[in-house]
C-alpha angles and dihedrals in degrees: 000000000000091000091048091050091049091050090050093051091046091051092050091050092052093047091048092055093050108047094169093055090045092054092049092047093051092046091050092050092047093050092046094049092044094049092047092049092049093049093047091050092052093047091048095049097041105034110018107033113069122235112269094252134077118254092007089164090064096056118108135184111211124205136186119250113200124204093254089061095257114144119209111197094181127061128214109240095254091050091049091050091049091047092050093047093050096039115127097158108059127059090226141341132223132196136212126190118187121232133176111241127208118196125183115196129156091307135041121322113281121214125198143143120279135176138220105219132191107255091246094057099100092040092054092045090047091223120161116199122240088234131015123354139309129248111278137195089262090062091062097054118108112267095022116139111265110258138167142182125226135218120250089239094056091044089055094045101046104026105025090237092296107170091203090075088074111103095020123123119243127187109240116179090340095308122108107232129180117232106230102168148019113212125223119272095254096047107106104154106178088350088272128151097209133023124205128187116253107241 
């Protein structure tokens, strides 16, 4: 221990005499530690941590291939409904239609991407929200109260992760909708910030 303490004191004396070298050494260590941490975080989230839905390896995203080699990754609603009705391959199918969302809170109007989802979407994906509940088949029935679920990112940005926002009514595109769930941080279905049941 005495030898270790002497080496430590000697190292501090050397660093104190050469401030330029000390600055470069600290900067090099900081960059090395930061880069290593970033790489480890990416590897953990992409390769080691599973996707936040059950049987993620069984999910598929079909597309239409036309004779002139054009690929259409998105279906018009009538085509999707026909495809779902005549489907004999997949256990179930879900749909997502993008919509721009305007929200006016206490500050300026916020704009972000939202999605109309088929009411079975969260059931098929087997996603449980971080708070509250997910959209259910009942929410898509005619006459059901308008509801939506929100991304973790938007919850953090607009409401500072306040759990009291759950159950409140927000005005989205001129329609009062009740927030029934906050999704987990890694859930980014369609890269949307809010999801609303297709009625």
